[in-house]
C-alpha positions as CSV (number, residue, x, y, z in Angstrom):
1,S,-7.5,0.8,-2.6
2,S,-10.2,3.5,-2.1
3,I,-8.1,5.6,-0.9
4,G,-5.6,5.1,-4.3
5,G,-8.4,5.4,-6.2
6,M,-9.0,8.6,-4.4
7,V,-6.5,9.9,-5.0
8,V,-5.7,8.8,-9.0
9,R,-9.4,9.9,-9.6
10,L,-8.2,13.6,-7.5
11,A,-5.3,13.5,-9.7
12,G,-8.4,13.5,-13.0
13,V,-7.6,10.0,-13.7
14,K,-10.8,8.4,-14.3
15,A,-10.8,4.5,-13.2
16,T,-12.8,1.5,-11.3
17,I,-10.5,-0.1,-9.5
18,T,-12.0,-3.1,-7.5
19,K,-9.9,-5.7,-6.0
20,E,-7.6,-6.5,-8.5
21,I,-8.0,-4.4,-12.1
22,I,-7.4,-1.0,-12.3
23,T,-9.5,0.4,-15.4
24,T,-9.1,3.5,-17.1
25,Q,-9.7,5.2,-20.4
26,Y,-6.6,3.3,-22.3
27,G,-7.1,0.2,-20.4
28,T,-6.8,-2.2,-18.1
29,F,-4.1,-3.4,-15.4
30,I,-4.6,-6.8,-13.3
31,V,-3.1,-6.4,-10.2
32,A,-1.4,-10.5,-10.0
33,D,-1.3,-12.1,-5.8
34,S,2.1,-11.3,-6.1
35,C,1.9,-7.8,-6.4
36,S,-1.3,-7.2,-4.5
37,G,0.4,-5.4,-1.1
38,L,0.1,-7.8,1.0
39,G,4.1,-8.5,1.0
40,F,5.0,-5.2,1.9
41,F,2.3,-5.5,5.2
42,L,3.7,-9.1,6.0
43,T,7.3,-7.4,5.5
44,A,6.9,-4.3,7.5
45,L,5.1,-6.0,10.3
46,T,8.1,-8.7,11.1
47,L,10.6,-5.7,11.0
48,G,8.8,-3.7,13.1
49,L,7.5,-6.9,16.3
50,S,11.6,-7.5,15.1
51,Y,12.9,-4.0,16.0
52,A,10.3,-3.6,18.6
53,L,11.7,-6.9,20.8
54,L,15.7,-6.7,20.3
55,F,16.0,-2.4,20.9
56,T,12.9,-2.1,23.3
57,T,11.7,-2.7,26.3
58,Q,8.1,-0.9,26.9
59,W,5.4,-2.1,25.6
60,T,3.4,0.9,24.6
61,L,6.5,1.8,22.3
62,R,6.8,-2.1,21.1
63,W,2.9,-1.6,19.9
64,R,3.5,2.2,18.4
65,I,6.7,0.9,16.3
66,V,4.3,-2.1,14.9
67,A,1.9,-0.2,14.6
68,T,3.8,2.5,12.5
69,A,5.2,-0.4,10.6
70,A,2.3,-1.6,9.0
71,A,0.6,2.0,8.4
72,L,3.7,3.0,6.4
73,S,3.1,0.1,4.2
74,L,-0.1,0.6,4.0
75,V,0.5,3.8,2.7
76,A,3.8,3.5,0.4
77,N,1.8,0.4,-1.3
78,W,-1.1,2.7,-1.9
79,V,1.7,5.8,-3.6
80,R,2.5,2.0,-5.5
81,V,-0.9,1.7,-6.8
82,V,-1.1,5.2,-8.1
83,G,2.0,5.4,-10.1
84,L,1.6,2.6,-12.0
85,V,-2.2,4.1,-12.3
86,L,-0.3,7.6,-13.0
87,I,2.6,6.2,-15.6
88,G,0.4,3.7,-17.7
89,H,-2.1,7.0,-17.9
90,H,0.4,9.0,-19.4
């Protein structure tokens, strides 16, 4: 969440982000375990690995596909967290 926190601060919102608690001047958001992003991450890894094993034969390409899926899931989760904080702030 440190990247999400940095983006939120760059947007002009003073927020403190700890593990599952996001605090702004207008309120506190508690992120449930089911919304933590772990589900996104595991789903992306599963889809990336399945695609890589079914449609490619080179191991280096397979690793790149899985790494890209993992990175995209992290970025998507950060965008989601930042969006929720900005919506809650405004």
